[in-house]
VOBA-743282 format. One record per atom (N, C-alpha, C): residue in three letters; y, z, x. Coordinates in steps of 0.05 Angstrom, whole numbers, padded with zeros to 5 digits. Example, Ala and Ser with C-alpha at 12.3 -4.5 7.8 and 13.67 -1.06 7.14 Angstrom:
  residuo       v       w       u
      ALA  -00114   00156   00264
      ALA  -00090   00156   00246
      ALA  -00066   00156   00264
      SER  -00045   00142   00257
      SER  -00021   00143   00273
      SER   00001   00157   00258
This chain:
  residuo       v       w       u
      UNK   00077  -00504   00056
      UNK   00075  -00491   00029
      UNK   00103  -00483   00021
      UNK   00113  -00489  -00003
      UNK   00140  -00481  -00012
      UNK   00141  -00451  -00015
      UNK   00165  -00441  -00009
      UNK   00169  -00412  -00011
      UNK   00171  -00404  -00041
      UNK   00158  -00382  -00048
      UNK   00160  -00371  -00075
      UNK   00188  -00360  -00079
      UNK   00199  -00363  -00103
      UNK   00226  -00353  -00108
      UNK   00224  -00326  -00122
      UNK   00243  -00309  -00116
      UNK   00245  -00283  -00130
      UNK   00272  -00272  -00126
      UNK   00279  -00252  -00142
      UNK   00304  -00239  -00139
      UNK   00302  -00217  -00118
      UNK   00321  -00215  -00100
      UNK   00320  -00193  -00080
      UNK   00323  -00166  -00094
      UNK   00311  -00146  -00081
      UNK   00312  -00119  -00092
      UNK   00337  -00104  -00083
      UNK   00347  -00087  -00101
      UNK   00369  -00070  -00093
      UNK   00359  -00045  -00078
      UNK   00377  -00029  -00069
      UNK   00369  -00003  -00057
      UNK   00366  -00005  -00027
      UNK   00379  -00024  -00014
      UNK   00376  -00026   00015
      UNK   00399  -00012   00029
      UNK   00401   00014   00025
      UNK   00421   00029   00039
      UNK   00446   00032   00023
      UNK   00460   00055   00024
      UNK   00484   00060   00009
      UNK   00507   00042   00017
      UNK   00519   00029  -00003
      UNK   00543   00014   00003
      UNK   00539  -00012   00018
      UNK   00513  -00021   00019
      UNK   00507  -00044   00036
      UNK   00492  -00065   00019
      UNK   00502  -00073  -00004
      UNK   00487  -00092  -00021
      UNK   00484  -00119  -00007
      UNK   00460  -00130  -00009
      UNK   00456  -00157   00000
      UNK   00453  -00161   00030
      UNK   00452  -00140   00046
      UNK   00450  -00143   00075
      UNK   00425  -00129   00085
      UNK   00410  -00143   00102
      UNK   00387  -00130   00114
      UNK   00396  -00109   00134
      UNK   00382  -00086   00133
      UNK   00389  -00064   00151
      UNK   00375  -00067   00178
      UNK   00386  -00054   00198
      UNK   00373  -00050   00224
      UNK   00370  -00020   00228
      UNK   00357  -00012   00250
      UNK   00352   00016   00254
      UNK   00378   00032   00257
      UNK   00400   00018   00264
      UNK   00425   00032   00268
      UNK   00440   00039   00243
      UNK   00432   00028   00220
      UNK   00447   00033   00196
      UNK   00443   00061   00185
      UNK   00464   00074   00175
      UNK   00461   00100   00164
      UNK   00448   00099   00136
      UNK   00429   00117   00131
      UNK   00415   00118   00105
      UNK   00413   00148   00098
      UNK   00416   00154   00072
      UNK   00414   00181   00063
      UNK   00389   00195   00073
      UNK   00393   00217   00087
      UNK   00372   00234   00098
      UNK   00353   00218   00117
      UNK   00364   00197   00129
      UNK   00347   00181   00147
      UNK   00346   00194   00174
      UNK   00322   00201   00183
      UNK   00319   00213   00210
      UNK   00301   00194   00226
      UNK   00312   00180   00245
      UNK   00296   00161   00260
      UNK   00272   00174   00274
      UNK   00250   00160   00273
      UNK   00226   00168   00287
      UNK   00229   00159   00316
      UNK   00215   00171   00335
      UNK   00217   00161   00362
      UNK   00212   00131   00364
      UNK   00226   00118   00383
      UNK   00223   00089   00385
      UNK   00194   00079   00386
      UNK   00189   00056   00374
      UNK   00162   00046   00374
      UNK   00154   00035   00402
      UNK   00129   00039   00409
      UNK   00119   00030   00435
      UNK   00106   00003   00433
      UNK   00095  -00007   00454
      UNK   00083  -00034   00455
      UNK   00061  -00037   00434
      UNK   00044  -00017   00431
      UNK   00022  -00019   00412
      UNK   00033  -00021   00383
      UNK   00054  -00006   00377
      UNK   00066  -00007   00351
      UNK   00078  -00035   00345
      UNK   00087  -00048   00366
      UNK   00100  -00074   00362
      UNK   00081  -00098   00367
      UNK   00056  -00092   00370
      UNK   00037  -00113   00375
      UNK   00038  -00136   00354
      UNK   00039  -00129   00329
      UNK   00038  -00149   00308
      UNK   00063  -00166   00307
      UNK   00085  -00157   00317
      UNK   00109  -00174   00320
      UNK   00103  -00196   00341
      UNK   00091  -00188   00363
      UNK   00085  -00208   00384
      UNK   00063  -00227   00375
      UNK   00047  -00218   00356
      UNK   00024  -00234   00346
      UNK   00031  -00251   00322
      UNK   00056  -00249   00313
      UNK   00063  -00260   00287
      UNK   00055  -00289   00283
      UNK   00060  -00306   00303
      UNK   00055  -00335   00299
      UNK   00025  -00342   00298
      UNK   00008  -00324   00307
      UNK  -00021  -00328   00307
      UNK  -00034  -00314   00283
      UNK  -00020  -00297   00270
      UNK  -00031  -00278   00250
      UNK  -00047  -00294   00229
      UNK  -00034  -00313   00216
      UNK  -00047  -00327   00194
      UNK  -00072  -00343   00203
      UNK  -00072  -00353   00227
      UNK  -00095  -00368   00237
      UNK  -00119  -00349   00242
      UNK  -00113  -00325   00250
      UNK  -00135  -00307   00258
      UNK  -00146  -00289   00235
      UNK  -00131  -00286   00214
      UNK  -00139  -00268   00193
      UNK  -00164  -00278   00178
      UNK  -00179  -00260   00167
      UNK  -00202  -00267   00150
      UNK  -00192  -00274   00122
      UNK  -00196  -00299   00114
      UNK  -00185  -00308   00089
      UNK  -00198  -00294   00065
      UNK  -00224  -00289   00066
      UNK  -00237  -00276   00044
      UNK  -00225  -00248   00040
      UNK  -00222  -00233   00062
      UNK  -00210  -00206   00061
      UNK  -00182  -00207   00049
      UNK  -00166  -00226   00058
      UNK  -00139  -00229   00048
      UNK  -00139  -00234   00018
      UNK  -00154  -00254   00009
      UNK  -00155  -00261  -00019
      UNK  -00166  -00238  -00036
      UNK  -00186  -00224  -00026
      UNK  -00197  -00201  -00041
      UNK  -00177  -00179  -00044
      UNK  -00162  -00173  -00022
      UNK  -00141  -00152  -00024
      UNK  -00119  -00160  -00043
      UNK  -00111  -00185  -00043
      UNK  -00091  -00194  -00062
      UNK  -00100  -00189  -00091
      UNK  -00126  -00195  -00096
      UNK  -00137  -00190  -00123
      UNK  -00136  -00161  -00130
      UNK  -00146  -00144  -00112
      UNK  -00148  -00116  -00117
      UNK  -00121  -00103  -00120
      UNK  -00103  -00109  -00103
      UNK  -00076  -00097  -00104
      UNK  -00062  -00105  -00130
      UNK  -00061  -00131  -00136
      UNK  -00045  -00140  -00159
      UNK  -00059  -00139  -00186
      UNK  -00085  -00137  -00186
      UNK  -00099  -00135  -00211
      UNK  -00109  -00107  -00218
      UNK  -00109  -00089  -00197
      UNK  -00120  -00062  -00202
      UNK  -00102  -00039  -00192
      UNK  -00087  -00043  -00171
      UNK  -00072  -00020  -00159
      UNK  -00043  -00019  -00167
      UNK  -00031  -00040  -00176
      UNK  -00003  -00040  -00185
      UNK  -00002  -00052  -00213
      UNK   00019  -00047  -00228
      UNK   00021  -00059  -00255
      UNK   00020  -00089  -00253
      UNK   00006  -00101  -00272
      UNK   00003  -00130  -00273
      UNK   00029  -00144  -00280
      UNK   00045  -00131  -00297
      UNK   00070  -00142  -00305
      UNK   00092  -00133  -00286
      UNK   00100  -00150  -00268
      UNK   00120  -00143  -00248
      UNK   00147  -00157  -00253
      UNK   00150  -00169  -00276
      UNK   00175  -00183  -00281
      UNK   00199  -00164  -00280
      UNK   00218  -00170  -00262
      UNK   00242  -00154  -00259
      UNK   00239  -00128  -00244
      UNK   00215  -00122  -00235
      UNK   00209  -00096  -00222
      UNK   00218  -00097  -00193
      UNK   00231  -00076  -00183
      UNK   00238  -00075  -00155
      UNK   00213  -00065  -00139
      UNK   00205  -00082  -00120
      UNK   00180  -00077  -00105
      UNK   00185  -00079  -00076
      UNK   00174  -00059  -00061
      UNK   00175  -00059  -00032
      UNK   00148  -00066  -00021
      UNK   00147  -00087  -00005
      UNK   00123  -00094   00010
      UNK   00126  -00081   00038
      UNK   00114  -00058   00042
      UNK   00118  -00042   00066
      UNK   00098  -00049   00087
      UNK   00107  -00061   00109
      UNK   00089  -00072   00129
      UNK   00079  -00098   00119
      UNK   00098  -00116   00113
      UNK   00093  -00141   00098
      UNK   00077  -00161   00115
      UNK   00075  -00158   00141
      UNK   00061  -00178   00157
      UNK   00074  -00205   00155
      UNK   00058  -00225   00149
      UNK   00069  -00252   00147
      UNK   00076  -00260   00118
      UNK   00074  -00241   00099
      UNK   00086  -00245   00073
      UNK   00068  -00253   00050
      UNK   00042  -00252   00053
      UNK   00025  -00260   00030
      UNK   00028  -00243   00006
      UNK   00032  -00216   00009
      UNK   00035  -00198  -00013
      UNK   00063  -00200  -00025
      UNK   00082  -00205  -00008
      UNK   00110  -00210  -00018
      UNK   00110  -00235  -00035
      UNK   00097  -00256  -00026
      UNK   00097  -00281  -00041
      UNK   00084  -00278  -00068
      UNK   00062  -00263  -00069
      UNK   00048  -00259  -00095
      UNK   00065  -00243  -00114
      UNK   00079  -00222  -00103
      UNK   00097  -00206  -00120
      UNK   00120  -00223  -00130
      UNK   00131  -00240  -00113
      UNK   00152  -00258  -00122
      UNK   00142  -00277  -00144
      UNK   00118  -00287  -00141
      UNK   00106  -00305  -00161
      UNK   00104  -00292  -00188
      UNK   00099  -00265  -00187
      UNK   00096  -00250  -00212
      UNK   00123  -00239  -00223
      UNK   00145  -00248  -00210
      UNK   00171  -00241  -00221
      UNK   00184  -00217  -00211
      UNK   00173  -00204  -00190
      UNK   00185  -00179  -00179
      UNK   00210  -00186  -00162
      UNK   00227  -00166  -00160
      UNK   00250  -00167  -00141
      UNK   00240  -00154  -00115
      UNK   00234  -00170  -00095
      UNK   00218  -00161  -00072
      UNK   00235  -00156  -00047
      UNK   00230  -00134  -00034
      UNK   00240  -00128  -00008
      UNK   00216  -00127   00011
      UNK   00217  -00143   00033
      UNK   00196  -00144   00052
      UNK   00205  -00130   00078
      UNK   00190  -00111   00088
      UNK   00199  -00096   00112
      UNK   00176  -00097   00132
      UNK   00183  -00103   00157
      UNK   00164  -00100   00179
      UNK   00180  -00097   00205
      UNK   00166  -00096   00228
      UNK   00178  -00086   00252
      UNK   00195  -00106   00267
      UNK   00194  -00132   00260
      UNK   00210  -00151   00276
      UNK   00216  -00177   00262
      UNK   00234  -00192   00275
      UNK   00244  -00217   00263
      UNK   00222  -00239   00262
      UNK   00203  -00239   00281
      UNK   00183  -00260   00281
      UNK   00165  -00258   00257
      UNK   00157  -00233   00250
      UNK   00141  -00230   00226
      UNK   00157  -00238   00201
      UNK   00182  -00230   00200
      UNK   00199  -00237   00177
      UNK   00204  -00267   00175
      UNK   00205  -00281   00197
      UNK   00207  -00310   00197
      UNK   00183  -00323   00183
      UNK   00160  -00311   00187
      UNK   00135  -00321   00174
      UNK   00137  -00316   00144
      UNK   00148  -00292   00137
      UNK   00151  -00286   00108
      UNK   00169  -00307   00095
      UNK   00191  -00314   00109
      UNK   00210  -00333   00097
      UNK   00198  -00360   00091
      UNK   00175  -00367   00104
      UNK   00162  -00392   00098
      UNK   00147  -00391   00071
      UNK   00142  -00367   00062
      UNK   00125  -00363   00038
      UNK   00141  -00355   00013
      UNK   00164  -00341   00017
      UNK   00179  -00332  -00006
      UNK   00208  -00325   00003
      UNK   00225  -00321  -00017
      UNK   00253  -00315  -00010
      UNK   00260  -00286  -00016
      UNK   00242  -00268  -00010
      UNK   00247  -00240  -00014
      UNK   00269  -00231   00006
      UNK   00281  -00208   00000
      UNK   00299  -00195   00020
      UNK   00282  -00185   00043
      UNK   00290  -00193   00067
      UNK   00274  -00186   00091
      UNK   00289  -00167   00108
      UNK   00276  -00144   00115
      UNK   00289  -00122   00129
      UNK   00272  -00114   00152
      UNK   00284  -00112   00176
      UNK   00270  -00101   00199
      UNK   00271  -00070   00196
      UNK   00247  -00058   00198
      UNK   00246  -00029   00195
      UNK   00220  -00017   00204
      UNK   00220   00009   00208
      UNK   00197   00024   00217
      UNK   00185   00039   00193
      UNK   00159   00036   00189
      UNK   00146   00049   00166
      UNK   00148   00080   00168
      UNK   00152   00090   00192
      UNK   00154   00119   00196
      UNK   00182   00129   00191
      UNK   00201   00111   00187
      UNK   00229   00119   00181
      UNK   00242   00096   00166
      UNK   00233   00092   00141
      UNK   00242   00069   00126
      UNK   00272   00070   00121
      UNK   00286   00048   00125
      UNK   00315   00047   00123
      UNK   00325   00042   00094
      UNK   00315   00059   00076
      UNK   00322   00057   00048
      UNK   00329   00085   00037
      UNK   00345   00085   00016
      UNK   00351   00110   00002
      UNK   00326   00121  -00012
      UNK   00327   00147  -00018
      UNK   00306   00159  -00034
      UNK   00305   00144  -00061
      UNK   00281   00142  -00072
      UNK   00276   00131  -00099
      UNK   00289   00104  -00103
      UNK   00284   00085  -00085
      UNK   00296   00059  -00086
      UNK   00279   00038  -00101
      UNK   00253   00043  -00104
      UNK   00235   00022  -00113
      UNK   00217   00031  -00136
      UNK   00212   00013  -00155
      UNK   00194   00018  -00177
      UNK   00164   00017  -00168
      UNK   00158   00000  -00150
      UNK   00131  -00004  -00139
      UNK   00132  -00007  -00109
      UNK   00114   00005  -00096
      UNK   00111   00002  -00067
      UNK   00082  -00008  -00061
      UNK   00080  -00029  -00046
      UNK   00054  -00040  -00038
      UNK   00052  -00037  -00007
      UNK   00030  -00026   00002
      UNK   00025  -00023   00031
      UNK  -00004  -00027   00036
      UNK  -00012  -00049   00048
      UNK  -00040  -00056   00050
      UNK  -00048  -00061   00079
      UNK  -00066  -00045   00089
      UNK  -00076  -00046   00116
      UNK  -00053  -00044   00136
      UNK  -00037  -00023   00133
      UNK  -00014  -00019   00151
      UNK  -00012   00009   00163
      UNK  -00016   00030   00147
      UNK  -00011   00057   00157
      UNK  -00028   00063   00181
      UNK  -00051   00051   00183
      UNK  -00069   00056   00206
      UNK  -00058   00045   00232
      UNK  -00039   00026   00230
      UNK  -00027   00015   00254
      UNK  -00002   00030   00263
      UNK   00003   00054   00253
      UNK   00024   00071   00262
      UNK   00012   00095   00277
      UNK   00029   00109   00291
      UNK   00020   00133   00305
      UNK   00016   00157   00287
      UNK   00026   00155   00262
      UNK   00025   00178   00244
      UNK   00022   00168   00215
      UNK  -00003   00163   00207
      UNK  -00007   00153   00179
      UNK   00003   00172   00158
      UNK   00002   00198   00163
      UNK   00012   00218   00143
      UNK   00042   00215   00139
      UNK   00056   00212   00160
      UNK   00085   00208   00158
      UNK   00091   00181   00144
      UNK   00075   00161   00149
      UNK   00079   00135   00135
      UNK   00076   00138   00105
      UNK   00055   00152   00096
      UNK   00051   00156   00068
      UNK   00074   00172   00056
      UNK   00083   00192   00070
      UNK   00106   00208   00060
      UNK   00131   00191   00057
      UNK   00135   00172   00075
      UNK   00158   00154   00072
      UNK   00155   00135   00048
      UNK   00131   00125   00044
      UNK   00126   00108   00021
      UNK   00132   00124  -00005
      UNK   00124   00149  -00006
      UNK   00129   00166  -00029
      UNK   00159   00171  -00032
      UNK   00173   00175  -00010
      UNK   00201   00182  -00011
      UNK   00218   00160  -00024
      UNK   00211   00134  -00018
      UNK   00227   00112  -00029
      UNK   00218   00103  -00056
      UNK   00197   00115  -00067
      UNK   00187   00108  -00093
      UNK   00202   00124  -00115
      UNK   00209   00110  -00136
      UNK   00224   00124  -00158
      UNK   00205   00141  -00174
      UNK   00214   00162  -00187
      UNK   00197   00178  -00205
      UNK   00186   00160  -00227
      UNK   00160   00162  -00232
      UNK   00147   00144  -00250
      UNK   00137   00118  -00238
      UNK   00144   00113  -00212
      UNK   00137   00089  -00198
      UNK   00108   00090  -00188
      UNK   00098   00067  -00179
      UNK   00070   00064  -00171
      UNK   00068   00056  -00142
      UNK   00049   00069  -00128
      UNK   00042   00061  -00101
      UNK   00015   00048  -00101
      UNK   00012   00024  -00090
      UNK  -00013   00011  -00086
      UNK  -00018   00010  -00056
      UNK  -00039   00024  -00046
      UNK  -00043   00028  -00018
      UNK  -00072   00021  -00011
      UNK  -00077   00006   00011
      UNK  -00104   00003   00022
      UNK  -00104   00009   00052
      UNK  -00127   00017   00061
      UNK  -00130   00025   00089
      UNK  -00160   00023   00096
      UNK  -00166   00017   00122
      UNK  -00194   00017   00130
      UNK  -00205   00046   00130
      UNK  -00231   00048   00124
      UNK  -00244   00074   00122
      UNK  -00253   00084   00149
      UNK  -00245   00107   00157
      UNK  -00251   00118   00183
      UNK  -00281   00120   00188
      UNK  -00297   00122   00167
      UNK  -00326   00124   00170
      UNK  -00337   00099   00184
      UNK  -00322   00077   00183
      UNK  -00331   00052   00196
      UNK  -00316   00046   00222
      UNK  -00303   00066   00233
      UNK  -00286   00060   00257
      UNK  -00302   00050   00281
      UNK  -00328   00057   00282
      UNK  -00344   00048   00304
      UNK  -00346   00017   00304
      UNK  -00343   00005   00280
      UNK  -00344  -00024   00279
      UNK  -00322  -00037   00296
      UNK  -00298  -00024   00296
      UNK  -00276  -00034   00313
      UNK  -00283  -00032   00342
      UNK  -00295  -00010   00350
      UNK  -00302  -00007   00379
      UNK  -00322  -00029   00387
      UNK  -00341  -00034   00370
      UNK  -00361  -00055   00376
      UNK  -00348  -00083   00377
      UNK  -00331  -00088   00357
      UNK  -00318  -00114   00356
      UNK  -00300  -00119   00380
      UNK  -00286  -00098   00388
      UNK  -00269  -00100   00412
      UNK  -00285  -00104   00437
      UNK  -00308  -00090   00439
      UNK  -00325  -00092   00462
      UNK  -00336  -00121   00465
      UNK  -00342  -00133   00442
      UNK  -00353  -00160   00442
      UNK  -00331  -00181   00440
      UNK  -00306  -00172   00440
      UNK  -00283  -00191   00439
      UNK  -00284  -00208   00414
      UNK  -00291  -00196   00391
      UNK  -00293  -00210   00366
      UNK  -00268  -00207   00349
      UNK  -00250  -00190   00358
      UNK  -00226  -00184   00342
      UNK  -00202  -00184   00360
      UNK  -00181  -00201   00354
      UNK  -00159  -00205   00373
      UNK  -00137  -00184   00371
      UNK  -00140  -00163   00355
      UNK  -00118  -00145   00350
      UNK  -00118  -00122   00370
      UNK  -00094  -00113   00379
      UNK  -00092  -00093   00399
      UNK  -00072  -00071   00392
      UNK  -00065  -00068   00366
      UNK  -00047  -00047   00357
      UNK  -00062  -00021   00353
      UNK  -00048  -00001   00343
      UNK  -00061   00024   00336
      UNK  -00082   00021   00314
      UNK  -00103   00037   00315
      UNK  -00124   00035   00295
      UNK  -00131   00064   00286
      UNK  -00111   00077   00274
      UNK  -00115   00104   00264
      UNK  -00124   00104   00235
      UNK  -00150   00096   00232
      UNK  -00162   00094   00205
      UNK  -00163   00121   00191
      UNK  -00164   00120   00165
      UNK  -00164   00145   00149
      UNK  -00188   00145   00130
      UNK  -00203   00168   00130
      UNK  -00226   00170   00112
      UNK  -00219   00177   00084
      UNK  -00239   00176   00066
      UNK  -00235   00180   00037
      UNK  -00221   00206   00031
      UNK  -00232   00228   00040
      UNK  -00220   00254   00034
      UNK  -00192   00258   00047
      UNK  -00190   00248   00072
      UNK  -00164   00250   00085
      UNK  -00143   00233   00071
      UNK  -00150   00210   00061
      UNK  -00131   00193   00046
      UNK  -00122   00207   00021
      UNK  -00140   00219   00007
      UNK  -00133   00234  -00017
      UNK  -00113   00256  -00010
      UNK  -00118   00270   00012
      UNK  -00101   00292   00020
      UNK  -00073   00282   00027
      UNK  -00072   00259   00042
      UNK  -00046   00248   00050
      UNK  -00029   00241   00026
      UNK  -00042   00228   00007
      UNK  -00027   00219  -00017
      UNK  -00017   00242  -00034
      UNK  -00034   00262  -00039
      UNK  -00026   00284  -00056
      UNK  -00006   00302  -00041
      UNK  -00009   00305  -00015
      UNK   00010   00320   00001
      UNK   00038   00308   00001
      UNK   00040   00282  -00003
      UNK   00065   00268  -00005
      UNK   00078   00271  -00033
      UNK   00065   00286  -00051
      UNK   00076   00291  -00077
      UNK   00069   00270  -00098
      UNK   00049   00254  -00093
      UNK   00041   00234  -00112
      UNK   00015   00243  -00126
      UNK   00012   00232  -00150
      UNK  -00012   00237  -00166
      UNK  -00030   00212  -00165
      UNK  -00055   00216  -00157
      UNK  -00074   00194  -00155
      UNK  -00085   00186  -00182
      UNK  -00082   00161  -00189
      UNK  -00093   00151  -00214
      UNK  -00121   00138  -00210
      UNK  -00125   00128  -00187
      UNK  -00151   00115  -00181
      UNK  -00155   00113  -00151
      UNK  -00179   00118  -00142
      UNK  -00188   00111  -00115
      UNK  -00213   00094  -00117
      UNK  -00214   00074  -00100
      UNK  -00238   00056  -00100
      UNK  -00242   00046  -00072
      UNK  -00266   00037  -00067
      UNK  -00272   00023  -00042
      UNK  -00277  -00007  -00047
      UNK  -00276  -00022  -00025
      UNK  -00284  -00050  -00027
      UNK  -00294  -00059   00001
      UNK  -00310  -00080   00001
      UNK  -00325  -00089   00025
      UNK  -00346  -00068   00032
      UNK  -00370  -00073   00025
      UNK  -00392  -00054   00030
      UNK  -00398  -00051   00060
      UNK  -00393  -00072   00075
      UNK  -00398  -00071   00104
      UNK  -00378  -00090   00118
      UNK  -00376  -00089   00144
      UNK  -00356  -00104   00158
      UNK  -00362  -00133   00164
      UNK  -00385  -00143   00157
      UNK  -00392  -00170   00163
      UNK  -00382  -00189   00141
      UNK  -00356  -00193   00141
      UNK  -00343  -00208   00120
      UNK  -00344  -00238   00127
      UNK  -00368  -00250   00126
      UNK  -00372  -00278   00132
      UNK  -00382  -00292   00107
      UNK  -00380  -00319   00106
      UNK  -00385  -00332   00080
      UNK  -00410  -00326   00066
      UNK  -00433  -00323   00080
      UNK  -00458  -00319   00066
      UNK  -00460  -00291   00054
      UNK  -00441  -00272   00061
      UNK  -00442  -00245   00050
      UNK  -00422  -00242   00027
      UNK  -00405  -00262   00021
      UNK  -00384  -00258   00001
      UNK  -00394  -00251  -00026
      UNK  -00415  -00264  -00035
      UNK  -00426  -00258  -00062
      UNK  -00436  -00229  -00063
      UNK  -00450  -00220  -00043
      UNK  -00460  -00193  -00042
      UNK  -00437  -00173  -00041
      UNK  -00417  -00178  -00025
      UNK  -00394  -00160  -00023
      UNK  -00380  -00158  -00050
      UNK  -00376  -00180  -00064
      UNK  -00362  -00179  -00089
      UNK  -00378  -00164  -00110
      UNK  -00405  -00167  -00110
      UNK  -00421  -00152  -00129
      UNK  -00419  -00122  -00123
      UNK  -00419  -00115  -00097
      UNK  -00417  -00086  -00090
      UNK  -00389  -00075  -00097
      UNK  -00369  -00092  -00096
      UNK  -00342  -00083  -00102
      UNK  -00340  -00073  -00131
      UNK  -00357  -00084  -00148
      UNK  -00356  -00076  -00176
      UNK  -00363  -00046  -00179
      UNK  -00375  -00034  -00158
      UNK  -00382  -00006  -00159
      UNK  -00365   00010  -00139
      UNK  -00341  -00001  -00133
      UNK  -00323   00011  -00113
      UNK  -00314   00039  -00119
      UNK  -00311   00046  -00145
      UNK  -00303   00073  -00151
      UNK  -00324   00094  -00143
      UNK  -00349   00086  -00146
      UNK  -00371   00105  -00140
      UNK  -00379   00103  -00110
      UNK  -00379   00079  -00099
      UNK  -00387   00076  -00071
      UNK  -00364   00078  -00051
      UNK  -00340   00083  -00061
      UNK  -00317   00083  -00044
      UNK  -00319   00097  -00017
      UNK  -00329   00122  -00017
      UNK  -00330   00137   00008
      UNK  -00346   00124   00030
      UNK  -00364   00105   00023
      UNK  -00381   00092   00044
      UNK  -00373   00063   00049
      UNK  -00352   00054   00036
      UNK  -00344   00026   00038
      UNK  -00324   00022   00061
      UNK  -00321  -00003   00070
      UNK  -00305  -00009   00094
      UNK  -00275  -00004   00089
      UNK  -00265  -00011   00065
      UNK  -00237  -00008   00059
      UNK  -00233   00009   00034
      UNK  -00211   00024   00034
      UNK  -00205   00042   00012
      UNK  -00179   00033  -00002
      UNK  -00178   00036  -00028
      UNK  -00154   00030  -00043
      UNK  -00146   00053  -00061
      UNK  -00120   00057  -00063
      UNK  -00109   00079  -00080
      UNK  -00087   00068  -00098
      UNK  -00088   00076  -00123
      UNK  -00066   00073  -00141
      UNK  -00056   00101  -00148
      UNK  -00030   00106  -00142
      UNK  -00018   00132  -00147
      UNK   00010   00129  -00159
      UNK   00019   00150  -00172
      UNK   00046   00148  -00183
      UNK   00062   00173  -00175
      UNK   00088   00171  -00176
      UNK   00106   00193  -00170
      UNK   00114   00207  -00196
      UNK   00106   00232  -00200
      UNK   00112   00245  -00225
      UNK   00142   00246  -00231
      UNK   00149   00245  -00256
      UNK   00177   00248  -00264
      UNK   00184   00278  -00264
      UNK   00208   00284  -00258
      UNK   00216   00312  -00256
      UNK   00214   00325  -00284
C-alpha cells in the first residue's frame, strides 16, 4: 500500500526542527519518567505481527469515530500528534485529511510500520514523558493507548500538556467495567497481547480528563459487548448509535475534549 503523504508537524523540541527526538533530548520542563519495563515495550516487540492480529472491524470503527466524531473533520494544515501511533493507521488517515502529523511510539520497529503507511514525522517517545514542548499541537489523537501504560492519569496529563489552547483531544480507551473479558480471553489464549491493561471506567475517565485541565465536549461509548466477530457487526453498529446514552456499559469509551484558552 502506498504511503499517504503529509506535511510533518512542527514543535518537536526547542531548536531542533526537522529531527526526531530521542529520550536524551532536552525539552522544556521535560522530566523523564522511570525507564519503561518489558511490559511497556511489548508492542514494540510485537510490531511486525500487529496488523495481522488486530480486529479489522474494531480498527475501522475507531477510525470512523475518531475522525468523524472526536476530532475536527477539517484537518487541512492542522498540526496533529498521533500519541501511541502503533503501526500508523490513524497517522495515515490524518495525513490523508491534510494534517501535519507527528507519530510517536516506544520504538523503531513500530515506527518502521508507520513509514509503510504515511510519511509523518516519526518520533520515539514515552507517552508518560512526551518529548515535545508545551502547547505544540492543534489536535492530539490517542486511541487504545493510555491503558497500556503504568499510569493512565499521567498519560492524559501529558496529552493535555502538549495540546495548544483551543486545541482538541480525541481519546479512546477500553472500559474497565469489561476488564473481566481480558482475563477470560487470556485464560483461553484468545488474545495475543501481553502489555499492561490498566483500563479506565466512565467516571474515572471523566475525572482524568478534567483533572488535566481539559473541558469535555462529548463522551460516548462504542461496541456494546466484546464479541466483535462478523455476525455481530450489524448489531454493534446499531447499538453505537446510542453510545452517548449507553456509554458507561459499553466496551470502549471515547472522549472529545478541548483545552480552554487563557
